[in-house]
C-alpha positions as CSV (number, residue, x, y, z in Angstrom):
1,M,210.7,-42.7,98.8
2,A,210.9,-45.1,101.8
3,L,212.2,-48.6,101.2
4,T,211.4,-51.7,103.2
5,K,212.6,-55.3,103.0
6,V,210.5,-58.5,102.8
7,K,211.6,-60.7,105.7
8,E,212.0,-64.4,105.9
9,K,208.3,-65.1,106.7
10,Y,207.2,-62.5,104.2
11,Q,206.7,-59.8,106.9
12,V,207.1,-56.2,105.9
13,T,207.8,-53.3,108.3
14,L,206.2,-50.0,107.3
15,P,208.7,-47.1,107.7
16,A,207.7,-44.6,110.4
17,S,207.2,-41.8,107.9
18,V,204.7,-43.9,105.9
19,R,202.8,-45.0,109.0
20,Q,202.5,-41.4,110.2
21,K,201.3,-40.1,106.8
22,A,198.7,-42.9,106.5
23,G,197.7,-42.6,110.2
24,V,198.3,-46.3,110.8
25,G,198.9,-47.5,114.4
26,V,199.5,-50.8,116.2
27,G,196.5,-53.1,115.8
28,D,195.0,-51.3,112.8
29,L,193.7,-53.4,109.9
30,L,195.0,-53.0,106.4
31,E,193.3,-54.2,103.2
32,A,195.9,-55.6,100.8
33,R,195.2,-55.4,97.0
34,V,197.2,-56.5,94.1
35,Q,197.0,-54.6,90.8
36,G,199.5,-56.1,88.3
37,K,202.8,-56.1,90.1
38,K,201.7,-53.3,92.6
39,I,200.6,-54.0,96.2
40,T,198.3,-51.4,97.8
41,L,197.7,-51.4,101.6
42,T,194.6,-49.4,102.7
43,P,193.7,-48.7,106.3
44,K,190.2,-50.2,107.2
45,V,187.8,-49.8,110.1
46,V,185.9,-52.7,111.4
47,V,182.3,-52.0,112.4
48,D,180.5,-53.9,115.1
49,R,177.2,-54.8,113.4
50,E,175.4,-55.6,116.6
51,L,176.2,-52.2,117.9
52,I,175.0,-50.5,114.7
53,E,171.8,-52.6,114.8
54,R,171.2,-51.7,118.5
55,R,171.8,-47.9,117.8
56,L,169.4,-48.0,114.8
57,A,166.7,-49.7,116.9
58,E,167.2,-47.0,119.5
59,G,166.9,-44.3,116.9
60,L,163.7,-45.8,115.4
61,E,162.2,-46.0,118.9
62,D,163.0,-42.3,119.4
63,L,161.4,-41.5,116.1
64,K,158.2,-43.5,117.1
65,K,158.0,-41.7,120.4
66,G,158.4,-38.3,118.8
67,R,161.8,-37.6,120.4
68,V,163.1,-35.9,117.3
69,F,163.9,-32.4,116.0
70,G,163.3,-30.8,112.7
71,P,162.9,-31.0,109.8
72,F,165.5,-28.4,109.1
73,F,165.7,-26.8,105.7
74,T,169.1,-25.0,106.2
75,A,172.3,-25.6,108.2
76,R,171.6,-22.4,110.0
77,E,168.2,-23.7,111.3
78,T,169.9,-26.9,112.5
79,I,172.7,-25.0,114.3
80,R,170.1,-22.7,116.0
81,S,168.2,-25.7,117.2
82,L,171.4,-27.3,118.6
83,H,172.2,-24.1,120.5
84,R,168.7,-23.9,122.0
85,E,168.9,-27.5,123.2
86,A,172.4,-27.0,124.6
87,K,171.1,-23.9,126.6
88,K,168.2,-26.0,127.9
89,R,170.5,-28.8,129.1
90,K,172.9,-26.4,130.8
91,K,170.0,-25.0,132.9
92,R,169.2,-28.5,134.2
């Protein structure tokens, strides 16, 4: 069990072993939750909504223009299609 101390300005340093196990690095965001007397910190990822909306619009445009593959009914079919497309692109 790793112990840490609450500093003067209520700052807490996470021990290296805890950071490594949780995969937390400098600049990462943590969500803090309180359950009774227990504090839980959970790593969170921030998503750029504008980027997501732009990518979704590009995907819908591809769909409208017929730049799609499938439908695939098995994982094997999907993988075969990916290999075929990779071979085509290597030839270019």
